[in-house]
C-alpha positions as protocol buffer text, in pm:
chain_id: "A"
residue {
  index: 1
  type: MET
  ca { x: 12174 y: 9854 z: 13495 }
}
residue {
  index: 2
  type: LEU
  ca { x: 12439 y: 10105 z: 13604 }
}
residue {
  index: 3
  type: ILE
  ca { x: 12717 y: 9871 z: 13485 }
}
residue {
  index: 4
  type: LEU
  ca { x: 12553 y: 9845 z: 13142 }
}
residue {
  index: 5
  type: VAL
  ca { x: 12518 y: 10222 z: 13118 }
}
residue {
  index: 6
  type: PHE
  ca { x: 12885 y: 10260 z: 13212 }
}
residue {
  index: 7
  type: LEU
  ca { x: 12995 y: 10010 z: 12947 }
}
residue {
  index: 8
  type: PHE
  ca { x: 12782 y: 10185 z: 12684 }
}
residue {
  index: 9
  type: PHE
  ca { x: 12930 y: 10526 z: 12758 }
}
residue {
  index: 10
  type: LEU
  ca { x: 13279 y: 10375 z: 12781 }
}
residue {
  index: 11
  type: ALA
  ca { x: 13249 y: 10237 z: 12428 }
}
residue {
  index: 12
  type: THR
  ca { x: 13078 y: 10552 z: 12300 }
}
residue {
  index: 13
  type: GLY
  ca { x: 13340 y: 10778 z: 12455 }
}
residue {
  index: 14
  type: GLN
  ca { x: 13628 y: 10580 z: 12307 }
}
residue {
  index: 15
  type: THR
  ca { x: 13465 y: 10582 z: 11963 }
}
residue {
  index: 16
  type: LEU
  ca { x: 13391 y: 10955 z: 11965 }
}
residue {
  index: 17
  type: ALA
  ca { x: 13738 y: 11032 z: 12098 }
}
residue {
  index: 18
  type: LEU
  ca { x: 13897 y: 10839 z: 11811 }
}
residue {
  index: 19
  type: LEU
  ca { x: 13672 y: 11015 z: 11559 }
}
residue {
  index: 20
  type: ALA
  ca { x: 13764 y: 11355 z: 11705 }
}
residue {
  index: 21
  type: VAL
  ca { x: 14135 y: 11274 z: 11676 }
}
residue {
  index: 22
  type: GLU
  ca { x: 14086 y: 11156 z: 11318 }
}
residue {
  index: 23
  type: LEU
  ca { x: 13902 y: 11473 z: 11217 }
}
residue {
  index: 24
  type: ILE
  ca { x: 14116 y: 11727 z: 11405 }
}
residue {
  index: 25
  type: PHE
  ca { x: 14461 y: 11580 z: 11351 }
}
residue {
  index: 26
  type: LYS
  ca { x: 14396 y: 11422 z: 11009 }
}
residue {
  index: 27
  type: LEU
  ca { x: 14514 y: 11074 z: 11112 }
}
residue {
  index: 28
  type: ASN
  ca { x: 14413 y: 10769 z: 10913 }
}
residue {
  index: 29
  type: PHE
  ca { x: 14288 y: 10443 z: 11062 }
}
residue {
  index: 30
  type: ALA
  ca { x: 14635 y: 10285 z: 11074 }
}
residue {
  index: 31
  type: GLN
  ca { x: 14785 y: 10591 z: 11241 }
}
residue {
  index: 32
  type: ILE
  ca { x: 14511 y: 10596 z: 11504 }
}
residue {
  index: 33
  type: GLY
  ca { x: 14580 y: 10231 z: 11584 }
}
residue {
  index: 34
  type: ASP
  ca { x: 14949 y: 10313 z: 11618 }
}
residue {
  index: 35
  type: LEU
  ca { x: 14861 y: 10613 z: 11835 }
}
residue {
  index: 36
  type: VAL
  ca { x: 14673 y: 10390 z: 12078 }
}
residue {
  index: 37
  type: ASN
  ca { x: 14953 y: 10132 z: 12094 }
}
residue {
  index: 38
  type: HIS
  ca { x: 15254 y: 10367 z: 12072 }
}
residue {
  index: 39
  type: PRO
  ca { x: 15141 y: 10710 z: 12200 }
}
residue {
  index: 40
  type: ALA
  ca { x: 15498 y: 10835 z: 12248 }
}
residue {
  index: 41
  type: ASN
  ca { x: 15545 y: 10828 z: 11868 }
}
residue {
  index: 42
  type: TYR
  ca { x: 15305 y: 11123 z: 11839 }
}
residue {
  index: 43
  type: SER
  ca { x: 15262 y: 11465 z: 11996 }
}
residue {
  index: 44
  type: THR
  ca { x: 15082 y: 11487 z: 12327 }
}
residue {
  index: 45
  type: ALA
  ca { x: 14785 y: 11679 z: 12177 }
}
residue {
  index: 46
  type: PRO
  ca { x: 14597 y: 11382 z: 12019 }
}
residue {
  index: 47
  type: ASN
  ca { x: 14670 y: 11166 z: 12323 }
}
residue {
  index: 48
  type: LYS
  ca { x: 14531 y: 11431 z: 12556 }
}
residue {
  index: 49
  type: LEU
  ca { x: 14222 y: 11477 z: 12341 }
}
residue {
  index: 50
  type: LEU
  ca { x: 14161 y: 11101 z: 12351 }
}
residue {
  index: 51
  type: LEU
  ca { x: 14185 y: 11098 z: 12730 }
}
residue {
  index: 52
  type: ILE
  ca { x: 13969 y: 11407 z: 12784 }
}
residue {
  index: 53
  type: VAL
  ca { x: 13682 y: 11304 z: 12555 }
}
residue {
  index: 54
  type: SER
  ca { x: 13673 y: 10942 z: 12672 }
}
residue {
  index: 55
  type: SER
  ca { x: 13687 y: 11044 z: 13041 }
}
residue {
  index: 56
  type: ILE
  ca { x: 13401 y: 11291 z: 13006 }
}
residue {
  index: 57
  type: PHE
  ca { x: 13178 y: 11032 z: 12842 }
}
residue {
  index: 58
  type: GLN
  ca { x: 13258 y: 10728 z: 13056 }
}
residue {
  index: 59
  type: PHE
  ca { x: 13233 y: 10904 z: 13393 }
}
residue {
  index: 60
  type: ILE
  ca { x: 13030 y: 11224 z: 13365 }
}
residue {
  index: 61
  type: GLY
  ca { x: 12814 y: 11087 z: 13084 }
}
residue {
  index: 62
  type: THR
  ca { x: 12732 y: 10767 z: 13271 }
}
residue {
  index: 63
  type: ALA
  ca { x: 12646 y: 10949 z: 13594 }
}
residue {
  index: 64
  type: GLY
  ca { x: 12438 y: 11212 z: 13416 }
}
residue {
  index: 65
  type: PHE
  ca { x: 12240 y: 10960 z: 13210 }
}
residue {
  index: 66
  type: PHE
  ca { x: 12180 y: 10729 z: 13507 }
}
residue {
  index: 67
  type: SER
  ca { x: 12062 y: 11019 z: 13724 }
}
residue {
  index: 68
  type: ARG
  ca { x: 11805 y: 11102 z: 13454 }
}
residue {
  index: 69
  type: MET
  ca { x: 11679 y: 10744 z: 13474 }
}
residue {
  index: 70
  type: MET
  ca { x: 11617 y: 10773 z: 13848 }
}
residue {
  index: 71
  type: ILE
  ca { x: 11279 y: 10918 z: 13940 }
}
residue {
  index: 72
  type: GLU
  ca { x: 11429 y: 11138 z: 14206 }
}
residue {
  index: 73
  type: PRO
  ca { x: 11505 y: 11512 z: 14201 }
}
residue {
  index: 74
  type: ASP
  ca { x: 11873 y: 11602 z: 14230 }
}
residue {
  index: 75
  type: PHE
  ca { x: 11981 y: 11237 z: 14251 }
}
residue {
  index: 76
  type: LEU
  ca { x: 12350 y: 11334 z: 14238 }
}
residue {
  index: 77
  type: LYS
  ca { x: 12309 y: 11601 z: 14509 }
}
residue {
  index: 78
  type: LEU
  ca { x: 12465 y: 11872 z: 14294 }
}
residue {
  index: 79
  type: LYS
  ca { x: 12220 y: 12151 z: 14367 }
}
residue {
  index: 80
  type: LYS
  ca { x: 12323 y: 12184 z: 14730 }
}
residue {
  index: 81
  type: PRO
  ca { x: 12571 y: 12476 z: 14744 }
}
residue {
  index: 82
  type: PRO
  ca { x: 12913 y: 12387 z: 14884 }
}
residue {
  index: 83
  type: ASN
  ca { x: 13014 y: 12519 z: 15225 }
}
residue {
  index: 84
  type: ILE
  ca { x: 13360 y: 12677 z: 15197 }
}
residue {
  index: 85
  type: ALA
  ca { x: 13458 y: 12585 z: 15553 }
}
residue {
  index: 86
  type: SER
  ca { x: 13355 y: 12224 z: 15494 }
}
residue {
  index: 87
  type: ILE
  ca { x: 13554 y: 12210 z: 15171 }
}
residue {
  index: 88
  type: PHE
  ca { x: 13867 y: 12330 z: 15351 }
}
residue {
  index: 89
  type: LEU
  ca { x: 13806 y: 12070 z: 15621 }
}
residue {
  index: 90
  type: ALA
  ca { x: 13766 y: 11796 z: 15359 }
}
residue {
  index: 91
  type: CYS
  ca { x: 14098 y: 11898 z: 15201 }
}
residue {
  index: 92
  type: PHE
  ca { x: 14259 y: 11903 z: 15546 }
}
residue {
  index: 93
  type: VAL
  ca { x: 14132 y: 11548 z: 15605 }
}
residue {
  index: 94
  type: PHE
  ca { x: 14302 y: 11435 z: 15284 }
}
residue {
  index: 95
  type: ILE
  ca { x: 14630 y: 11613 z: 15366 }
}
residue {
  index: 96
  type: ILE
  ca { x: 14668 y: 11452 z: 15707 }
}
residue {
  index: 97
  type: CYS
  ca { x: 14606 y: 11112 z: 15545 }
}
residue {
  index: 98
  type: ILE
  ca { x: 14897 y: 11152 z: 15302 }
}
residue {
  index: 99
  type: PRO
  ca { x: 15142 y: 10965 z: 15534 }
}
residue {
  index: 100
  type: LEU
  ca { x: 14918 y: 10658 z: 15540 }
}
residue {
  index: 101
  type: ILE
  ca { x: 14855 y: 10674 z: 15165 }
}
residue {
  index: 102
  type: SER
  ca { x: 15233 y: 10683 z: 15111 }
}
residue {
  index: 103
  type: TYR
  ca { x: 15279 y: 10392 z: 15351 }
}
residue {
  index: 104
  type: LEU
  ca { x: 15012 y: 10185 z: 15173 }
}
residue {
  index: 105
  type: THR
  ca { x: 15177 y: 10267 z: 14841 }
}
residue {
  index: 106
  type: SER
  ca { x: 15506 y: 10130 z: 14975 }
}
residue {
  index: 107
  type: ILE
  ca { x: 15338 y: 9810 z: 15100 }
}
residue {
  index: 108
  type: ASN
  ca { x: 15146 y: 9761 z: 14774 }
}
residue {
  index: 109
  type: ALA
  ca { x: 15464 y: 9797 z: 14568 }
}
residue {
  index: 110
  type: LYS
  ca { x: 15626 y: 9509 z: 14759 }
}
residue {
  index: 111
  type: LEU
  ca { x: 15338 y: 9265 z: 14719 }
}
residue {
  index: 112
  type: GLU
  ca { x: 15412 y: 8955 z: 14514 }
}
residue {
  index: 113
  type: LEU
  ca { x: 15171 y: 8697 z: 14377 }
}
residue {
  index: 114
  type: PRO
  ca { x: 15223 y: 8320 z: 14420 }
}
residue {
  index: 115
  type: VAL
  ca { x: 15453 y: 8144 z: 14174 }
}
residue {
  index: 116
  type: GLN
  ca { x: 15148 y: 7990 z: 14004 }
}
residue {
  index: 117
  type: LEU
  ca { x: 15039 y: 8342 z: 13903 }
}
residue {
  index: 118
  type: GLU
  ca { x: 15380 y: 8452 z: 13778 }
}
residue {
  index: 119
  type: SER
  ca { x: 15253 y: 8522 z: 13426 }
}
residue {
  index: 120
  type: LEU
  ca { x: 14967 y: 8733 z: 13564 }
}
residue {
  index: 121
  type: GLU
  ca { x: 15210 y: 8930 z: 13779 }
}
residue {
  index: 122
  type: ALA
  ca { x: 15436 y: 8992 z: 13478 }
}
residue {
  index: 123
  type: TRP
  ca { x: 15136 y: 9119 z: 13279 }
}
residue {
  index: 124
  type: MET
  ca { x: 15032 y: 9352 z: 13563 }
}
residue {
  index: 125
  type: LYS
  ca { x: 15385 y: 9492 z: 13595 }
}
residue {
  index: 126
  type: ASN
  ca { x: 15407 y: 9553 z: 13220 }
}
residue {
  index: 127
  type: SER
  ca { x: 15067 y: 9722 z: 13222 }
}
residue {
  index: 128
  type: GLU
  ca { x: 15169 y: 9936 z: 13518 }
}
residue {
  index: 129
  type: ASP
  ca { x: 15493 y: 10037 z: 13347 }
}
residue {
  index: 130
  type: SER
  ca { x: 15307 y: 10127 z: 13028 }
}
residue {
  index: 131
  type: ILE
  ca { x: 15060 y: 10345 z: 13217 }
}
residue {
  index: 132
  type: ASP
  ca { x: 15341 y: 10516 z: 13413 }
}
residue {
  index: 133
  type: LYS
  ca { x: 15532 y: 10590 z: 13093 }
}
residue {
  index: 134
  type: LEU
  ca { x: 15221 y: 10730 z: 12925 }
}
residue {
  index: 135
  type: VAL
  ca { x: 15137 y: 10952 z: 13222 }
}
residue {
  index: 136
  type: LYS
  ca { x: 15492 y: 11086 z: 13250 }
}
residue {
  index: 137
  type: TYR
  ca { x: 15495 y: 11149 z: 12874 }
}
residue {
  index: 138
  type: LEU
  ca { x: 15169 y: 11343 z: 12890 }
}
residue {
  index: 139
  type: MET
  ca { x: 15278 y: 11543 z: 13195 }
}
residue {
  index: 140
  type: VAL
  ca { x: 15591 y: 11691 z: 13033 }
}
residue {
  index: 141
  type: LEU
  ca { x: 15550 y: 12070 z: 13002 }
}
residue {
  index: 142
  type: ARG
  ca { x: 15631 y: 12168 z: 12643 }
}
residue {
  index: 143
  type: HIS
  ca { x: 15421 y: 12485 z: 12621 }
}
residue {
  index: 144
  type: PRO
  ca { x: 15316 y: 12755 z: 12875 }
}
residue {
  index: 145
  type: GLY
  ca { x: 14956 y: 12630 z: 12894 }
}
residue {
  index: 146
  type: ASP
  ca { x: 15040 y: 12261 z: 12935 }
}
residue {
  index: 147
  type: LEU
  ca { x: 15019 y: 12269 z: 13314 }
}
residue {
  index: 148
  type: LEU
  ca { x: 14662 y: 12403 z: 13305 }
}
residue {
  index: 149
  type: VAL
  ca { x: 14566 y: 12141 z: 13045 }
}
residue {
  index: 150
  type: ASN
  ca { x: 14721 y: 11868 z: 13262 }
}
residue {
  index: 151
  type: LEU
  ca { x: 14531 y: 11988 z: 13568 }
}
residue {
  index: 152
  type: PHE
  ca { x: 14207 y: 11994 z: 13368 }
}
residue {
  index: 153
  type: MET
  ca { x: 14270 y: 11648 z: 13219 }
}
residue {
  index: 154
  type: ILE
  ca { x: 14411 y: 11459 z: 13519 }
}
residue {
  index: 155
  type: ALA
  ca { x: 14280 y: 11653 z: 13820 }
}
residue {
  index: 156
  type: LEU
  ca { x: 13951 y: 11827 z: 13740 }
}
residue {
  index: 157
  type: ILE
  ca { x: 13769 y: 11588 z: 13503 }
}
residue {
  index: 158
  type: PRO
  ca { x: 13840 y: 11271 z: 13709 }
}
residue {
  index: 159
  type: ALA
  ca { x: 13756 y: 11451 z: 14035 }
}
residue {
  index: 160
  type: ILE
  ca { x: 13415 y: 11549 z: 13901 }
}
residue {
  index: 161
  type: GLY
  ca { x: 13339 y: 11242 z: 13691 }
}
residue {
  index: 162
  type: GLU
  ca { x: 13467 y: 10969 z: 13922 }
}
residue {
  index: 163
  type: GLU
  ca { x: 13293 y: 11119 z: 14225 }
}
residue {
  index: 164
  type: LEU
  ca { x: 12964 y: 11149 z: 14039 }
}
residue {
  index: 165
  type: LEU
  ca { x: 12991 y: 10787 z: 13925 }
}
residue {
  index: 166
  type: PHE
  ca { x: 13148 y: 10603 z: 14220 }
}
residue {
  index: 167
  type: ARG
  ca { x: 13014 y: 10804 z: 14513 }
}
residue {
  index: 168
  type: GLY
  ca { x: 12706 y: 10968 z: 14360 }
}
residue {
  index: 169
  type: CYS
  ca { x: 12582 y: 10653 z: 14181 }
}
residue {
  index: 170
  type: PHE
  ca { x: 12753 y: 10328 z: 14282 }
}
residue {
  index: 171
  type: GLN
  ca { x: 12783 y: 10407 z: 14653 }
}
residue {
  index: 172
  type: ARG
  ca { x: 12428 y: 10535 z: 14686 }
}
residue {
  index: 173
  type: ILE
  ca { x: 12280 y: 10239 z: 14499 }
}
residue {
  index: 174
  type: ILE
  ca { x: 12477 y: 9983 z: 14702 }
}
residue {
  index: 175
  type: ILE
  ca { x: 12380 y: 10150 z: 15031 }
}
residue {
  index: 176
  type: ARG
  ca { x: 12018 y: 10165 z: 14922 }
}
residue {
  index: 177
  type: ILE
  ca { x: 12017 y: 9793 z: 14842 }
}
residue {
  index: 178
  type: SER
  ca { x: 12225 y: 9668 z: 15137 }
}
residue {
  index: 179
  type: LYS
  ca { x: 12096 y: 9915 z: 15398 }
}
residue {
  index: 180
  type: ASN
  ca { x: 12455 y: 9924 z: 15525 }
}
residue {
  index: 181
  type: PRO
  ca { x: 12646 y: 10251 z: 15461 }
}
residue {
  index: 182
  type: HIS
  ca { x: 12985 y: 10105 z: 15557 }
}
residue {
  index: 183
  type: LEU
  ca { x: 12943 y: 9814 z: 15315 }
}
residue {
  index: 184
  type: GLY
  ca { x: 12832 y: 10053 z: 15042 }
}
residue {
  index: 185
  type: ILE
  ca { x: 13132 y: 10279 z: 15097 }
}
residue {
  index: 186
  type: PHE
  ca { x: 13373 y: 9983 z: 15097 }
}
residue {
  index: 187
  type: LEU
  ca { x: 13231 y: 9816 z: 14783 }
}
residue {
  index: 188
  type: ALA
  ca { x: 13221 y: 10145 z: 14592 }
}
residue {
  index: 189
  type: ALA
  ca { x: 13583 y: 10206 z: 14693 }
}
residue {
  index: 190
  type: MET
  ca { x: 13672 y: 9854 z: 14572 }
}
residue {
  index: 191
  type: LEU
  ca { x: 13515 y: 9930 z: 14234 }
}
residue {
  index: 192
  type: PHE
  ca { x: 13687 y: 10269 z: 14225 }
}
residue {
  index: 193
  type: SER
  ca { x: 14027 y: 10111 z: 14282 }
}
residue {
  index: 194
  type: ALA
  ca { x: 13976 y: 9804 z: 14064 }
}
residue {
  index: 195
  type: LEU
  ca { x: 13852 y: 9995 z: 13757 }
}
residue {
  index: 196
  type: HIS
  ca { x: 14175 y: 10197 z: 13751 }
}
residue {
  index: 197
  type: LEU
  ca { x: 14345 y: 9868 z: 13647 }
}
residue {
  index: 198
  type: GLN
  ca { x: 14660 y: 9950 z: 13844 }
}
residue {
  index: 199
  type: PHE
  ca { x: 14737 y: 9660 z: 14079 }
}
residue {
  index: 200
  type: TYR
  ca { x: 15037 y: 9829 z: 14242 }
}
residue {
  index: 201
  type: GLY
  ca { x: 14823 y: 10123 z: 14345 }
}
residue {
  index: 202
  type: PHE
  ca { x: 14521 y: 9919 z: 14458 }
}
residue {
  index: 203
  type: LEU
  ca { x: 14561 y: 9954 z: 14837 }
}
residue {
  index: 204
  type: PRO
  ca { x: 14621 y: 10332 z: 14855 }
}
residue {
  index: 205
  type: ARG
  ca { x: 14344 y: 10391 z: 14602 }
}
residue {
  index: 206
  type: LEU
  ca { x: 14108 y: 10167 z: 14802 }
}
residue {
  index: 207
  type: PHE
  ca { x: 14181 y: 10371 z: 15115 }
}
residue {
  index: 208
  type: LEU
  ca { x: 14136 y: 10695 z: 14921 }
}
residue {
  index: 209
  type: GLY
  ca { x: 13803 y: 10569 z: 14786 }
}
residue {
  index: 210
  type: MET
  ca { x: 13680 y: 10489 z: 15137 }
}
residue {
  index: 211
  type: LEU
  ca { x: 13795 y: 10827 z: 15264 }
}
residue {
  index: 212
  type: LEU
  ca { x: 13609 y: 11003 z: 14983 }
}
residue {
  index: 213
  type: GLY
  ca { x: 13307 y: 10783 z: 15049 }
}
residue {
  index: 214
  type: TYR
  ca { x: 13286 y: 10886 z: 15413 }
}
residue {
  index: 215
  type: LEU
  ca { x: 13337 y: 11251 z: 15321 }
}
residue {
  index: 216
  type: TYR
  ca { x: 13041 y: 11226 z: 15087 }
}
residue {
  index: 217
  type: TYR
  ca { x: 12820 y: 11022 z: 15321 }
}
residue {
  index: 218
  type: TRP
  ca { x: 12885 y: 11209 z: 15645 }
}
residue {
  index: 219
  type: GLY
  ca { x: 12937 y: 11549 z: 15488 }
}
residue {
  index: 220
  type: GLN
  ca { x: 12609 y: 11533 z: 15294 }
}
residue {
  index: 221
  type: SER
  ca { x: 12767 y: 11692 z: 14987 }
}
residue {
  index: 222
  type: ILE
  ca { x: 12943 y: 11544 z: 14687 }
}
residue {
  index: 223
  type: TRP
  ca { x: 13132 y: 11871 z: 14653 }
}
residue {
  index: 224
  type: LEU
  ca { x: 13341 y: 11768 z: 14955 }
}
residue {
  index: 225
  type: SER
  ca { x: 13465 y: 11443 z: 14804 }
}
residue {
  index: 226
  type: MET
  ca { x: 13519 y: 11621 z: 14471 }
}
residue {
  index: 227
  type: SER
  ca { x: 13737 y: 11882 z: 14642 }
}
residue {
  index: 228
  type: ALA
  ca { x: 13955 y: 11626 z: 14821 }
}
residue {
  index: 229
  type: HIS
  ca { x: 13977 y: 11415 z: 14504 }
}
residue {
  index: 230
  type: PHE
  ca { x: 14085 y: 11719 z: 14302 }
}
residue {
  index: 231
  type: LEU
  ca { x: 14352 y: 11804 z: 14559 }
}
residue {
  index: 232
  type: ASN
  ca { x: 14489 y: 11449 z: 14542 }
}
residue {
  index: 233
  type: ASN
  ca { x: 14505 y: 11453 z: 14163 }
}
residue {
  index: 234
  type: ALA
  ca { x: 14641 y: 11807 z: 14144 }
}
residue {
  index: 235
  type: LEU
  ca { x: 14930 y: 11721 z: 14377 }
}
residue {
  index: 236
  type: ALA
  ca { x: 15007 y: 11419 z: 14158 }
}
residue {
  index: 237
  type: VAL
  ca { x: 15006 y: 11638 z: 13844 }
}
residue {
  index: 238
  type: LEU
  ca { x: 15231 y: 11899 z: 14002 }
}
residue {
  index: 239
  type: SER
  ca { x: 15476 y: 11640 z: 14135 }
}
residue {
  index: 240
  type: THR
  ca { x: 15499 y: 11479 z: 13791 }
}
residue {
  index: 241
  type: SER
  ca { x: 15495 y: 11790 z: 13574 }
}
residue {
  index: 242
  type: LEU
  ca { x: 15732 y: 12014 z: 13766 }
}
residue {
  index: 243
  type: PRO
  ca { x: 16093 y: 11888 z: 13766 }
}
residue {
  index: 244
  type: VAL
  ca { x: 16178 y: 12030 z: 14111 }
}
residue {
  index: 245
  type: LEU
  ca { x: 15883 y: 11860 z: 14280 }
}
residue {
  index: 246
  type: ASN
  ca { x: 15930 y: 11546 z: 14074 }
}
residue {
  index: 247
  type: ASN
  ca { x: 16289 y: 11506 z: 14189 }
}
residue {
  index: 248
  type: LYS
  ca { x: 16199 y: 11576 z: 14549 }
}
residue {
  index: 249
  type: TRP
  ca { x: 15884 y: 11365 z: 14584 }
}
residue {
  index: 250
  type: THR
  ca { x: 15930 y: 11077 z: 14342 }
}
residue {
  index: 251
  type: ASP
  ca { x: 16298 y: 10984 z: 14377 }
}
residue {
  index: 252
  type: THR
  ca { x: 16248 y: 10636 z: 14515 }
}
residue {
  index: 253
  type: ASP
  ca { x: 16623 y: 10558 z: 14518 }
}
residue {
  index: 254
  type: SER
  ca { x: 16687 y: 10818 z: 14786 }
}
residue {
  index: 255
  type: ALA
  ca { x: 16371 y: 10749 z: 14984 }
}
residue {
  index: 256
  type: GLN
  ca { x: 16416 y: 10628 z: 15339 }
}
residue {
  index: 257
  type: PRO
  ca { x: 16255 y: 10295 z: 15432 }
}
residue {
  index: 258
  type: PHE
  ca { x: 15939 y: 10305 z: 15637 }
}
residue {
  index: 259
  type: ASN
  ca { x: 15989 y: 10240 z: 16006 }
}
residue {
  index: 260
  type: ALA
  ca { x: 15784 y: 10220 z: 16325 }
}
residue {
  index: 261
  type: ILE
  ca { x: 15777 y: 10599 z: 16366 }
}
residue {
  index: 262
  type: TYR
  ca { x: 15629 y: 10642 z: 16020 }
}
residue {
  index: 263
  type: ILE
  ca { x: 15365 y: 10379 z: 16096 }
}
residue {
  index: 264
  type: VAL
  ca { x: 15271 y: 10564 z: 16416 }
}
residue {
  index: 265
  type: ILE
  ca { x: 15245 y: 10890 z: 16221 }
}
residue {
  index: 266
  type: SER
  ca { x: 15025 y: 10716 z: 15965 }
}
residue {
  index: 267
  type: ALA
  ca { x: 14798 y: 10574 z: 16236 }
}
residue {
  index: 268
  type: LEU
  ca { x: 14778 y: 10916 z: 16402 }
}
residue {
  index: 269
  type: SER
  ca { x: 14691 y: 11078 z: 16071 }
}
residue {
  index: 270
  type: VAL
  ca { x: 14401 y: 10836 z: 16021 }
}
residue {
  index: 271
  type: THR
  ca { x: 14275 y: 10904 z: 16373 }
}
residue {
  index: 272
  type: LEU
  ca { x: 14285 y: 11277 z: 16311 }
}
residue {
  index: 273
  type: ALA
  ca { x: 14119 y: 11231 z: 15972 }
}
residue {
  index: 274
  type: MET
  ca { x: 13832 y: 11026 z: 16113 }
}
residue {
  index: 275
  type: GLY
  ca { x: 13790 y: 11277 z: 16393 }
}
residue {
  index: 276
  type: ALA
  ca { x: 13772 y: 11556 z: 16137 }
}
residue {
  index: 277
  type: ILE
  ca { x: 13516 y: 11366 z: 15930 }
}
residue {
  index: 278
  type: TYR
  ca { x: 13312 y: 11297 z: 16244 }
}
residue {
  index: 279
  type: PHE
  ca { x: 13324 y: 11667 z: 16330 }
}
residue {
  index: 280
  type: LEU
  ca { x: 13210 y: 11738 z: 15976 }
}
residue {
  index: 281
  type: SER
  ca { x: 12914 y: 11504 z: 16018 }
}
residue {
  index: 282
  type: LYS
  ca { x: 12816 y: 11663 z: 16350 }
}
residue {
  index: 283
  type: ARG
  ca { x: 12784 y: 11997 z: 16173 }
}
residue {
  index: 284
  type: LYS
  ca { x: 12479 y: 11856 z: 16001 }
}
residue {
  index: 285
  type: LYS
  ca { x: 12157 y: 11749 z: 16165 }
}
residue {
  index: 286
  type: GLN
  ca { x: 12086 y: 11455 z: 15935 }
}
residue {
  index: 287
  type: THR
  ca { x: 12293 y: 11218 z: 15725 }
}
residue {
  index: 288
  type: ILE
  ca { x: 12263 y: 11224 z: 15347 }
}
residue {
  index: 289
  type: ASN
  ca { x: 11932 y: 11094 z: 15214 }
}
residue {
  index: 290
  type: ILE
  ca { x: 12026 y: 10759 z: 15063 }
}
């Protein structure tokens, strides 16, 4: 049922986003088709409107509608006020996991499919390149308010919507059915990573999804996973939008290869992260009511 609701709001969001672009920017049907296929031929404004409207509907809309279908008060656990200290701890957990996320990104980028799947691999690389080009195009700062718009579009909306959908809905439903929280967290993270349709970011996004899942499950508050998710996305926006950070953080030609020391640091960061999450869970008397 949740998958059907998601597909409905996905289609609805895309349709309404295209209608909004048509009405606001006075584009005809042919121009809208060209906008979807060749976004760089147009200004960033219609592209950003498309992304914002469709994201709100497919993530926040799906989670909100599904929560209304559940005969359960506060199904998404939004009414519980966030604890500031816990939010800082959740963000700290994410920060100390950055070395491992970077290491997994490096491993994922080097993965190659068997020769029999060469055409599939070529398609995935082309799709990845197209998405990267679109993101970099949208992140360019042309006006003073562009950075705030980028943070709203790439950091805030996905942090809220994706956490409500993948942790608040998918994870809870899977745990409720399987009676196994670890399985529920893993499968929800798999869906979270797979639905991004970016093969060369699958492993780090899978790890991030599991990390967010444990923050939500052990921390008893979806605000914790939202906060860590927002921090992850905001750092990505800043590193892409600001030339100084972009040159420093994303210059792969000058990056040093990963070695044993980096792997040890990554393993240590995970240990510290899990310890922090465990400490977070011990601050509560009961686990989240699944």
